[in-house]
N, C-alpha and C positions, 0 to 999 in steps of 0.2 A: 516542315517539308514543303517544298514549292508545289503549288497546285498544277496539275496536268490538265490541259485543255484538249486532250486527245479524245476524239469521238469517232463512232461509226455512223455513216449516213445511210439511211434506208429510204426506199421509195415503195409505195404500195402498188402492187400489180392489180389493176382493176379487174382483170379476167379471173385470176386465180384467188384473189383476196389475200395473198401472202406478201410479206415484206421482203424486198430484194436488197441485198447489201450493195451499195454503190461505191464503197471505198472507205478508207480510214485516213484521218488527218487531224490537223489542229484547227480549232474553231475560234473565231473572233467576231466582234461586232464593232464596226467602224464606218467612217464615210468611205463609200466606194465610188470612184470616178466613173466606172462603167455604167452604173445605174443612177448616178447623180443623186444619191440619197444615202442615208444611213442604211447599212446593209449587214447581212450575215454571210460570212465567208468561211469555207473549210478548205485548207490547203493540205494536199497529201503529204504524209511523212513516210509512205511506203517506198522501199528502195527502188522499185521499178517505175514508180510514178512520182518521185520526189519533186516537190515544188509545183505539181499540177494542181489546178483548181478543181476540187471535187464538187463544191457547191458554192454558188454566188447568187444571192437574191436580196431583194429589198426587205426591210423590216416593215411589216404591215401595220398601219395605224387606222385604216378606214374601217376595219372589222376586228372583232375580238376572236382571233383564230388559234391562239397558242394554248396548248394543254400540257399538263404535267402528268407523267406516269411514273409513280414511284419516286425514288430519289435521283434516278440517273437518266430518265427519258423525257424528251420534249417532242410533241407532235403538233402538226398544223397542216392546214390546207393552203397552198401557196398560190394566190391569184396571179402573181407576177410570172410564175412558171406554169401557166395554163392549168391552174387548179390541181396541181399534183399533190398527192398526200405524202408528206415527208416526215421523217423522224430523225432525231439525233440521240444516239445512245452514248452516254459519257462514261469514261473510265473512272473519273473522279467525281464523287457526288458534290464536293465543294465547288468544282468547276461548273457543274450543272446548276447549282444554286446561284452562282455569280452571273451566268448567262441568263438565267431565268429572271433575276433581279433587273438586269439591264433591259430585257424585253418589257418587264412590268413598268419600269421607269419611262421608257420611250412611249409605251401606249398610255401611260398615265398623263402625258402631256400631249394632247391632241393638236391637230393642225391649227385650230383657231387660237391656240395659246402662244403663238409666236410673238416675240416682243413687238408690241405696237404702241402707239401713243395712248391708247385707251387702257392697256394692260390686260391681265388675265381676267376673264369674266366669271361670274358665279356659275353660270351654266356650264362653262368649260370645266370648272372644278368638279361639278357634279358628274359630268360625263367621265372624267378621269376616275372617280370613285366607282362608277358603274362598270368601267372596264376591268378594274381590279376585282370587284365582287364577282363578275361573271366568270372569272378564272377558277372559281371554287367548284365549278361543275366538273364531273369526272368524264374521262374518255377512255374506256377500257379496251379500245381497239388498237392500241399501240403495239410496236414490236417487242419481242423479248429483249432483255438487256444483253446487248451483243458482247459485253465484257465479263459479266458476272452471272449470267443466267437469269431466270425469271425472278422477279422480286414481288413483294406484296404490294400490289398496285393501290389498294384502298388505303393501307397504312401510309404508303408513300405519298399519296395525294393529300391525305389529311395533314401530314407533317409539312408537305410543300405548301399547302394553302396557308398554314399559319405563318410560314416564312414570307410568303407573298404579301399577306395582309400587313405584317409587321414592316416589311420593306416599303410597302406603299405609303404607310403612315409616315415613315421616316423620310421618304423622298418628298412627300407633299409638304412636310414641315420645313424642309430645306429650300423649298422654292426653286431658285435658279440652279440648284445643283443637279437637277434631273437631266438625263439625256433626252434628246428629242429627234424625231424624224418627221418628215412632212412631204406631201406631194410637191415636186419641184416647181411645177407651173403655179401651184397655189401659193407657194412661198414667194415666187417672183411677183405675183399679184399683190401680196401683202406688203411689199416694199413700197414706201412712199415714193412717188415718181420723182426722178432727179430733175426737178424744175425749181425755179426761184420761189414760187408760191408754196412749195412743200418743204422748204428748208427747215422750218421749225419742227415739223413732224419727223423729218429725217434725223435731226439732232436728238429728239426724244428717243427715236428708235435705236440709234447707236449708243446713246447713253445707257439705255436699259440693257442693251446687249452686252455691255462691259461687265455686268454683274452675273452673267449666265455661266453655265458649265463650259468646259473646254470643248466638248463635243459640239455644243451649240455654236460656239464661236467658229469652229472649224467649218461647220456646215455653211454658215453665212459668209465666211471668207471665200469659199468656193462659189457661192451664189453671186456675190457682188463683183467677182472677177471673171465670171463666165462671159466670154465674148459673144455668146448667142443671146444675151439679154435682149438686145434690140429686136431680134427676130421673134422671140417669144412674146415680147410686149406688143409687137405689131400684130401678131396673130390674135392676141386677146383683144386688142383695140378694134379689129374688124368685127369681132363678135359683138362688142359693146355698141358699135355704131348702128347696129340694126334697131336698137331701141333708144338711141341717143340723138340729140340734135347735132347739127354740123359743128357747133362750137365746142362740143364736148371733148374733142381731141385736139384742140388748137395748140395745147402745150405739149403734145405728145410726139414731137418730131425728134427722134433719137437717131444718132449716127449709126449706120449699119456696121456690124462687126465690132462694135465697142461694148465694153462691159458697163454694168451699172455705175461702178466707181469712176470709170473713164467719162461717162456722160455727166456725172456729177461735177468732176473737176473742170469739164469744158465750160461750165457756167462762169468760171472765174474772170476770164478776159472781158466778157460783156459787163459783168458787175463792176469791175474796176474802171472800165471806160466810162460807165455811167455814174461812178462814184457813189454807189449804194453801200454806205458804210455798215448799216445794220445787217444787210445780207452778207457782206464780207466778213463781219464778225461772227455770224452764225456758221459760215463756211469754215472759218478758223476752228471753231469749237467742234465741228463735225470731223475735220481731219485729225484733231487731237484725240477725239473719241475712237476713231478708226485705229490710230496708233496704239491706244491703250487696250485694244482687243488682243494685242500681244501675239499676233499671228505672223509667222515668217513670210507667208505668201503675200500678205498685204504690204509688208515692208519691201519685198522685192518689187512690187508694183510702184509704191510711192518713191522709191529710190532709183527707178529706171531712167534711162536716157530721155525717154519721151515725156515723162511727167515730173521729174525732179524739180526743174525750175518753176513749174506751175505750183508745185507744193510749197516751194520756198516763198513764192509770191503770196500764196494764201496765208502762210504763217507769219507774214509781216503784219497782218491785220489782227494783232492780239488786242482784244478790247481792254486789257488791264494795263497797257502801256500808254503813257501820255504822248509819246513821240514815236512815230512809225519808223522802225529800223529799215535800213537800205541794204538788205541781204543780197538781193539780185545784183545791185550795182557793184557791191564789193566783190562778188564772185566774178562778174564780167571784167572788172578792171584789174583785180589783184591775183586771182587764182588762175595760174597758167600751168598746164600739165606739160612737163618737159621730159622727154625720153632721152636718157643718156645714150642708150643703144636702142634702136627701134624694136618694139615688142611685136612679134609677128602672130602670136596666139591671141585671137580676139576674145576668147573666154577669160584669159588671164588679164588682159587689158581692161575688160569690163569689171573684174574683181578689184583691180587697182582703183578705178573710178568709184566703185561702190564703197570701198573702204573710206575714201575721202567723204563721200556723202553721208555715210553712217556717222562718222566723227562730227561732221557739221550739223547733222540732225540732232544728235543727243547733246552736243556741247554748246551749240549756238541757237538753234531754232526752238527747241523745247526742253531746255535743261531743268526748268522749274516744274513742268507739267508731268513729266514721265515718272512712273512709279518704279520701284525697285526691280520688279520682274521684267518690265519693258527694257530698262537699262541692261539687265542681265542678258536678255535675248539679243539686243543690239551688240553687246560685247561679245557674245558667242558667235554671231555672224561675222563680226570683224576679225575675231580670232581664227575662225575656220578659213576665211578668205586669205588672211595673212599667211597661214601655214601652206595653203595651196600655192600662193604666189612664190614664197620662198622655195618650196619644193620644185616648182616648175623652173625657176631660174637656176638653181644649183644643179639641176639635172640636165641643163642645156649646155653642153661643152662648148659649142660654137659661141653662144652668148657670153659665157664667162671669158673665153679667149679674147673676144673683142673688147670686153670691159677692161681687162687688165692690160691689154695692149694700149688702149687709150690712156690708162692711168700712168703707164711707165714711159710713154713716148715723150721725148724732150720738146717736141714742137706742139704738144697739146696746150691750148690756151689755159691760163691759170683759172679762169672762171669755169671752164669745162672740167678741169681736173677737180676743182672744189665740188662741183655737182656730182661727179663720179664717186668721190669719197663719201659724200652725204648719202648717195644711193646705196653704197655698200654698208654704211652704218644702218640704214633703214632695213636692209636685208638681214643683218645680224640681229637687230631688234625683233624682227618677225620670227627668226629662228629660235629666239629665246623661249618662245611659247611652244616649240615642238617637243615631242617626246624625246628622251635622251638618245635612243638609237638613230632617230631621224636627224637630230641636231648634230650628232657625231658625223653622219654622212654628209651633212651640209658643210661643216668645216673641212672635212677631208676633201670634198670637191673643190672648195675655194683654194686650199693649199696646193692641191695637185694641178689645177688648171691655171693658177696665177703665175707659176714659175718660181716666184719668190715672194710669198704672201707678206711675211713680216718685214722682209728687206725693203719691199716697195714702200711700206709706211714709214720705215726708218728714214728713207730718202726724203720723204715729204717733211718729216720733222726737221731734217737737216737743212731744208731749203729756207733761206732767209726771206724769200718772197712769199712764202706760204702765209695765208691769213690766219688770224686767231681762231675763227670758227672752223676752218679746215683742220687745224691741229687738234682742236677739241674733238672733232669727229674721229680723227685717228686715235686719240686717246680712248674714246668710247669703244671703238672697234677692238682695241687691245684688251680693254677691260672685259668686254663681253666674251671674248675668246678665253680669257682667264677664268671667268665664272663658269664657263662650260667645262674646260679641261686645262688647268694650269700647265700641264706637261707640254702642251703644244708650243707655248712661248718659251718655256724653260729649255726645251730641246733645241730650239733655234739659237738661243744665246749660248748654250753649251757647244754648239757646232761652230760658232764664230771663233776664229783662231787668234784674232788680235784684240788685246785688251790694254787699257791704260796702265802705266806705272804709277808709283806713288807720287804725290805732289811734294814740292819742296818743304822741308821742315823748318826753314828760316821764317820766323814769324814776321820779319820785316819785308818779306817778298810776297807780293800777291800775284798769283798766276793770271795772265791776261785772259779775258773772256775767250779769245780765239784759240787758246791752248788748253782750255778747261777739259780735263778728263780725256786728253788726246793720246792715243797710243804712239809710241816711238816708232819711227820708220825702221824697217829691218832690211831694206835693200835700196839700191840707187833709184829704182823706179818709184819706190814709195817715198823716198826723200823728195824727188821732184814733185810728186803729187802733194806731199805735205806742204812744200813751199807755195805751190800755186793755190792750195786750199786755204791758206791764210787770208787770201783776198776775198774768200767767200764766207768769212766769219768762223772758219775752222770747224765747220759742222760735218762736212760731207764724209769724212773718214771716221767719224765716231761710231762705235758699235751701238746697238740699240739701247742697251742698259745705260751707257754713258749719255745717250741722247735724252733719255728719260730723266736722269739726274740733273743734266744741264737745264732742261726745261723746267724742272722743279725749282732750280735756283734762279734762273734768269728770265724765263718767259714773261713777256709783258701782259699776256692774257691770263687773268686769274683763273679762268675756267680750265686752262691747260695745266696750270700749276696744281690745281685740285685733282685733275685727271691723272697727272704723273704720280701724285701722292698715292692715289687709290691703286694704280697699276703696280707700283713698287710694293705697297702693303700686301696685296694679294699674292704677288709673285714671290715675296720673301717669307710667306707664312709657312713655317715648317710643318704645321699640322696637316697640310695638304700634300706633303712630299712623301714619296717612297723612300726607303732606307738608302738605297744607292744614289737616288736623285738628291737626297738631302746632303749627302757627303760631297758629291761632285759639284752641285750647283752652289752651295754655300761656301765651299772652298774657293771657288772663283770669285764669288762676291767679296769674301773677306780679304782675299789677296789683292784684288784689283779695283774694287769699287767703293768699299765702305769709307776709305779715306776721303774720297771725293764727296761722298754723301754728307759727311760731317765737316768738310773743309771750311765752309763759311763760318762755322761756330768758332774757329780759331781767332776770328777778328771781331767777335762780338764785344762791343764796348771799348775797342781800341781806337787810337787816333787814325790809323790807316784803314779803318773799316770801310770808309767811303770808296776805297779803290775796288771793292767787290762789285760796285754798281757805278762804273764811271759815267754812264750815260744818264743817270738819274739826277734830278734836282736835289739839292742838299736836304730839303725838308722831307724827301721821299726815301732817302737812303736808310734811315733808322726804321721806318715803317716796313721796308722791304726785308730787312734783317729779321724783324720781329715776326713777319708773316712766314718767312722761310722756316724759322725756328718752330713755329706752330705746326706747319706741314710736316716737318721732320719728325717731331715727337709723335704725330698721328701715324705716320708711315711706319714707325718703329714699334708702336704700341702693340702689345700682345704677341710680339715675336721674340725669338731668342736673341735678337740683336741687342736688346736692352741689357743683356748680361755682360756685354763687352764694352759698353760705353763708359 
């Protein structure tokens, strides 16, 4: 059974000496932004106050204030809340034990045990033990158990003390696994100053922090990103100046409104200009250690517009590399963000930029240094960004309308059309990671807003001026739609009214490339279109299925041949068909297309085989036939088609 962290909050009335119920809610211990520290928070679960904060306060470490009453009550005097006498009465004794353990752990790691170059002192360890020992004293003035009535306080305390002592020993044996809390200003003071002379201490500090508990890392992530760092440090410096000489603060010129980490990164430009390699190498190691803290907020900072290029520059100074890479030069010269259609939402645009930076960070800048958990975090950030990007775009009807208008317009430059196709492929790849209902909504939006989703891509396959990469992107889009729901593409093909007839049975006659799998015209208008279409390679009037078969046989781009093979294989897989769909779709395929799919095999090994590939040099014709045969066997593998060959 799951533990319930439901509690009643009580406050002692100093006049009457009685405990007053302040409300019921769910208790947690976590970093609280409001108090800039590890804190204890109770959020109401009562219907009329649902979500309201009943109690929010710092966890005290300066004094030993927490006491246990029975199995389910914790009391303390709260200095942060004007010395109020407070109590929590737990519904579940296991929850009381878990919160008590956290309080013990936090108080067992006092302020002076923060990760420093010197490490944890013996005196600090002794103080931690004293804190735990002092909790064995009883305090019989707590409230009654608000959920279960009065309990045996003495018996409860005795049992609770054993648990506390046992937990304390466990926490101390695990070292960095303990939670911690500390005075915010004291913690700021314990950070080595972000100046060149302190780089070694800073590196030791962050290296030690990597091995601490998640709660500790979260606390310091907030600390080093706090924009008030400069002001806090300036205030402390004023106090120190009273007893220090004028030179004591010569290195303490920090930029106002900048965080600790920002001040640290600002050192890079001066160090690079002065070519101080040792310091630059230490700065590289510091940034690597910061990344290994595995905190999302830290990555948001490192990947931001303001600091990303500075981080890239720092990570060029890897001491393990014999030759310095030129990452910044590569980004400036070769990385260009092109918007097919202008993106008006700045948040979505920032996520697009951030996804590129995440990919560059983990695949180029630090691929060898990052551990599995950090890779997983970056992957999750990239995934969530991608889902938000795809969701935003498919939900914008105006954006999709402009996108497909650009794609279908005859006067769209070929390069622009290729970029548009590549963009849609990227969107489909992002949608691949959505949940099924969201992905279904994505494809429904594309099909509805495009006017003729699959037909648009059939026209691109038909265009003799389309590039190999453009056709490969089209093939990938078709494949991704099939992997989501094969019925979408099958329905489109079933709705097409024109299909090719059977090829000639004369083994001595080879159908010209321009007439391959071409439907016969059924009207005078179609006959005219048919004749004019011959000058365009005979592609424009081909149905999509015929386009895919023709690309499998003749496309000069191996990637497109492979894509055609995969699309046909998935589309023809009867295991993914409903009963009615299987009958209707396969009937059309058997009647109009299978003869064309196997047609090149009629000429395998014959003298007129070269006529199948009239534009190929003689030495390539046999290779083309062999490659096609391999693709054909793969596309038919594991389908019912094998039974009729």
